[in-house]
N, C-alpha and C positions, 0 to 999 in steps of 0.2 A: 305429519298426517295422523299419526297415532294419537297425539295430543288433541287434535281437532276432533277426531272421531269420539274419543272419550268425553270430550266437552259436550258434544252434541247428544250423546247418550245420557249424560247427567242432566242436561236441560230437558230432555224428553221425560225423564223420571220426575224432576221437581215441578214441571209445569202440568203434569197430568192431574186430572180432577181427583184421582184417588191418592194423591201424594200424602195428604194428612192421614188417611187410612193406612197406607203402606207404612208410614212412619211408626204408627202405633203397633202395627203388626210386626214390624221388624224387631221391636223390643221383645215381643213374645217369642219371635223366631230365634233371637239371640239366646234367650233363656232356655228355650227348647234345645238349641244346638249345644249349649254348655252341658245340659243334662245328658244328652246322647253321647257327648264326648267322654263324660265320666263313665257312662255305662260301657262303651266300647273299650275304653282304657282299662276298666275293671275286668272285663272279659279277657283282654289281652294279657294282663298280669296274673289272673287267677285261673284261666282255663287249663293251663298245663297241670297245675296241682290238683284241680278238680278231676280231670281225666285220670291222673295218676292214682288218686284215692279210690277210683272205681276199678282199679286193676287193669287199666288200659295203658298202652304206650302212646303218650300224648302226641308226639310228632308224627308217628305213623297214622294215628287216627285222624289228625287234621288233614294230612295229605290224602287219606282215603276218601274223605267226604268233601274235599275242596271243590270237586266238580259240582256238587249240589249247592255249595256256598256261592259259587260264581253264577250258577243257574238262577238262584233266588235273587241275587243282585240284579241280574238282567231283567227278571220279571218285575221287580220293584221299579227299576228305571223306566220301563216301558209305560207305566201308569203315572209316574210322578215327575220324572225328569223332563223339564221343558228344554227344547232346543233353543240355543242362543240365536237371536235374530238381530239383524240390522235393518234399518229403513233403507233398503238398497235401491229402491226406484230412483231417488234423486241422484245417486252416485253413478248410475249407469250411463248418463249422458255428460258426465264430468271427466276431467283428466285424472282419473283414479284407476290404477291397475286392477283388473279383475282378479289377478292372482292375489293381490294384497287384500281385497275385500273377502275373498273366500278363506284365505289363511287366517285372517283376523277373526272371522266368524267361527271357524272350526277351533281355533286356539282357545277361544273363550270357554270351551267345554272342559279344558284341562283343569280349570279352577272350580268345576262343579262340586257342590257339596257331596254328591254321590261318589265322587272319586276321593275327596279329601277325608271323608269319614273313615274309610277303611284303614287309613294310616294309623289311627288311634287304637285300632285292634292289632294290626299286623306288627307294627314297630315294637310295642311292649311285649308281644309274644316272642318276637325275635330276641329281644333283650333277655327274656327269661331263658330261652334256649341257650344263649351264650353263657349265662350264669350257671347252667346245668352241664357245663363242659362240652357243649356242642362246638364244632369248629366255627370260629368267627367268620372266616372267609366264606365257608359253605353256607352259613346262616344268612350272611349279607346277600349272597347271590340268590338264595332261595327267596328272601324278602323282595329283592328287586324283581325277580321273575313273577311272583304273585302280583305285585303292584302293576307290572306290565300287562298281566292278564286282566286286571281291573280296568285298565285303559282300553284294552281290546273290547271289553264289554261296552265301554263308552262309545266307541265308533260303530259297534254293531247296533247300538240303540239309535244312533243317528241314521243309519242306513235303513233300518226296518221301521222307522217312524211312520212311514206312509204305507207299510206293507203288513197289514194285520194278519194275512194268511200265513206269511213266513213266520211271524212271531208265535202265533198260536200253534203252528205245527211244531215249532221248537219246544214250546211248553208241553205239548202233548207227548213228544218223544221223551222228554226228561221225566215226565210222570210215569210213562210206561217203564222206563229203566228203573225208576224208584220202586214200582210195584213188583217188577221181576226180581229185584234184589230182596225186597221184603219177603217174598214167598220162596226165596232160595232157588229161583229158576235160572237167573243169569245175573251176574254181578259185574257191572261195568266198571266199578271202582278198582277191580283187579288190574285193569289196563290203564285207567287214568292215574291211578296211584303212582305208577312208574314215572309218569311225566313230572308230577309235582315233587316227588321224592328225589327224582333225578336232578332237579335244580340244585339240590344240596350236595349230591355226590359227584356230579360232573358238570363242569362249566359249559360243556357242549349243549346241554338242554336249554340254556338261556337263549339260544338262537331261535327256539320255537316261538316264544312270545314276541321277540324282536321282529322276526320275519312277518308274523301275523299283524303286528301293530303297524309296521311300515306299509304292508300291502293294503290294509284297511284305510290308512290315512291317504295313501295314493289314490285308491278307488273313490273314497269320499270326496277328495279334492276334485278329481276329474268329473265326478257326477254333478257336483254343484256348479263347477265352472261351465260345463256343457249346457246347463239349464239356466245360466245367469243371463237371460235375455227377457225383455219385456214381452216379446211375442211368442216365447216358448215356455220357459220355466215359470212365468207368471200367468200363463194362459190357463183358463179353467179347463179341467178335464171334460171331454165331451163323451157323453154316454147316451145310449138309446133311451128315448123317453118312453115311459109306460104310464098307463092310467089305471086307476082303481075307482070303482063306483061307490062301494060301501053303501049301497042304497038303503040297506036295512036301518041305517041311522037317521034317515030323512024324517021319520015320524017324530023325532025329538026336536025338530026346528033348529034354531041357532045353536043349541047345545049339541045337537048331532053334527053340525058343521064343524064346530071346534074339535069334537072327538075325532072326526075324519082327519083333520089336519094333524092331530097328535099321533094318530096311528100311522099316518104316512111318514111323519117325522121319525118315529121309532124304527120304521122299516128301511128308511133310505139313507140316514145319516150316520157317519162313523161315530160321532160322539154319543148319539142316542143309543146306538147298538152297544157301545161299551158300557153304558149305564145298565142295559139289560143283562150283559155278561156279569157285571159286578153284582147285580141283584141275585143272580143265580148262585154266585159264589157265596153270598151272604147266607143263603139257605143252609149251606153246610158249615157255616161259622159256629153253629151250636154244638158241633161235635167236640170242640175244645172244652165246652162246659159240661155237657151231658154225659160224656164218657168217663168223667172223673179222672182223666189222665193228668190234669194239672191241679195240684193240691190247693193253690191259691183261689181257684174258681169253685171250690166246693161249698162256699157260703151260700145259704138259701137265696139271697137276693140276686145272685148271678143268674139264676134260672130265668127270671123276668128280663134281666138285661139281655141275655142271649135271645129270648123270645122276641124282643123288640126288633132285633136285627134280622132274625130268621124270617119273621112274617112281614117285616116292613123294609126289606132291603131296597125295593124299588121306590117305595114312598120316600125314604130318606135320600136316595140318590137322585131321583127325578124331581121330587118336590122342592129340594133346596134351590133349584134353579128356575123356579117359576117366578116371574115371567121371562127370564133370560133366554129360554128356549126360542122365544119368538122375537128376540132382540133385533134381528135383521130387518124385520118389517113392522116392528112394534109402533113406531111413529105413524106409519100409514094406517095401521089398524085402529089407532086412537082417533083417526079422523072419520071413521065409519060409524054408522048408527047401530052400535052394539052396546050391550051393558056388561059391566064387570061381573055381575052376578052369573050370567051365562058362561062367560069366559072362565071364571074360577070354578064353576060347577063342573065344567068339562074336565078340568085338571083333577078335581076332587074325585069324580067318578072313576077316572082312569087309575088313580092311586088305590081306590077302594077295590076295584076289580083285581088289580095286581096283588094287593094284600090277600084277598080271598084265594087267588090261585096259588100264591106262595105257601099259604097255610095248608092247602090241600096237598101240594107237592111234599111238604114237610111231614106228612103223615107217617113217613118211614121212621120218625122218631118214636113211634109207638113201640118200636123194638126195645127202647130203653125204659119203657113203662108208660102207662097212661097218664101218670102225674106229670111226666116230662112234656108230653104232647099237650096236656091241658095248659101248661105254662105258655106254650106257643099260641094256643087258641085265645086265652085271655089277653095276651099281649097284642094279638091281632085286633081284638075288640078295642083295646086302648088306642092302638094306632089309627083305627078308623074314626073313633069318636073324638080323640084329642090331638094326636100327633099330626093328622092330616090338616087340622086347622092351624096348628103352629107353623108348619112348613109354608103354608100359604101366607100366613101373616108375616113370616120372615122374608118372603119373596118381595113384599112391598118395599123393603129396604135393601134389596140386592140389585145393584145397578151395573153389573158386569156383563157385557155382551159375550155371547158364546160363539166360538168358531165350530160349527157343526161338522167341518171336515177334519177336525183334529180330535184325538182322544186324550189329549193331555189334560191334567187337572180333573180327572174323572171323579175324584173324591172331593173336589172343591177348588176354589181359586182364591189366592191371597187377596186379590183386589175386591172380592165380594165380602171380605171380612169387615165388620164394624161392631161396636159395642151392642147395638140393638139386636143384630142378628145373633150374637153370642148369647145374650140374655134370653132370647126367644128359643134358642136351640137347646139350652140346658134342660128345660123341663121334659123334653122328649125322652131323655134317658134317665135323669135323676128322679123325676116325679113318680113314675111307676115303681121304681125300686123302693122309694120311701113309703109309698102307699102299701106295697106288699109287706114291707118290714113291719109296719104298724100292725097289720092283721096277723102276720106270722108269729110275732113275739107276744101277742096278747091271747088270741083264741085259736091259733094254729094256722097251718099253711092253707087249709081250705078257706078260711076266712080271708086270708091275704089274697088268694085268687079272686074271691068274690068282690073284694074292694076294688081291685084293679079293673075287673070287668064292669063293675057298676060305674066307675069313673068314665069308662068309655061309652057306656050306654047313656049316661047323663050328657056327655059331650055331643052325642048323636041327637039326643032329644032337643037340645038347644041349638041345633045346627043353623037354623034360619036366622036366629038372633046373632049368632057368632059371625055368620056370613055378611050380615048387614054391617057389622062393625068393621070387618076386614075390607069390605067394599068401600066404605068411607075412607079408610086409610089409603087404599090404592088410589082413590080419586085425589086425595091430598098430595100424594107423592108422585102423581102422574108426570108432571113436567120435569121434576128432578130426575125421574127414571129415564125419560126420553133424552135428556141432556147427557146422562151417564152413558147411554147406549151409543151416543155419537162420538164418545171418546175412543181414541185408538191406542192410547198409551196406558 
């Protein structure tokens, strides 16, 4: 049975319309994985000596902040780790044990990249501990305990996959503890430190992650098994219907109709709400650059790079999936008497309004000087005049349907990757940095800002001509896009 299931999954992969795209992407993914493996391994071997050079006790310091390490791991998993799936509908009326189906599906998570990657940091760090005369048995038990906590995170991710409130509550609590520790009000690490350091000093503590892991696996198994029915687990969740008029948009005709649909989409669907959340987080992304807390980001061009994300978080997150947001009814929409120009204009105006609002919210960056906020403003002008056109152009070649009920792949989907979208995406980040660099290193930073803003103004001035070009491309790619949205693999 195992061989047959694996064979079916392989066929589903190779027969998918995105197979050739996935094959190219997997080459890039392997290169990226090797890169991160070296980074994590380097951290594992070098962190002990780096902490020691700072006058800290490496092992105690690692145990003290391990709670935040695990918390950040859980945060990343929630947005990036996809839950393993089987096409279970055909198996439910076959002579296949439900226990086997559930166990196989859950067991696939054991080999997730998000579990495997931690090995390359923790194992080298453990080897360094042993080389520094730490107890071999104690170090091995400590290593095993931390790895078990990593897998505890894996099962927590599975359980909260559909429970946004639980996840965000957890993140909020963790942030509160971090702030309380930063301001020396309450230090939670004084208590969690004992658990992680106890893994080294006493074998009794290993029972904590073991009990947690067994309990979570058992709960996960029962949860999925109890919902493994066509008429319950696969049944759509019923909620009370609500209506919204948004009549003030009617005066814009078909453009207003599309804007209504987009506003409703953002208010009602999990994936769209996650996009809004990530856009808000991007507003604070500039703190890494403008506070000068990281030396590598002190180069002048990084101010524009940060400004693109701060002002254009929504544009980048929402725009990259146009028209995939409407993939569920896109074929039907294409049979109606509508024009691509009105459809694309509604998306464009939504991104422009969001960029304007983000720029206003980001006015708190004036605290770091008006030059910093000016970088955000000129970046917003570039986003409106150039980046907005580029994301819409890239959408013509993005043919991956979106599951609006799931927040996975909030930053992108590997199946939406192709060479065309990559080439179209690069100018959104690289071009404004290059334009600013030309101005900054010739006549000064003021001239650099002026060039970036001027590029955005020119893009806005030629909006109609650019839209005509984009519209033609969408018409050419229309049937290929419809075919791609019908693909389930």
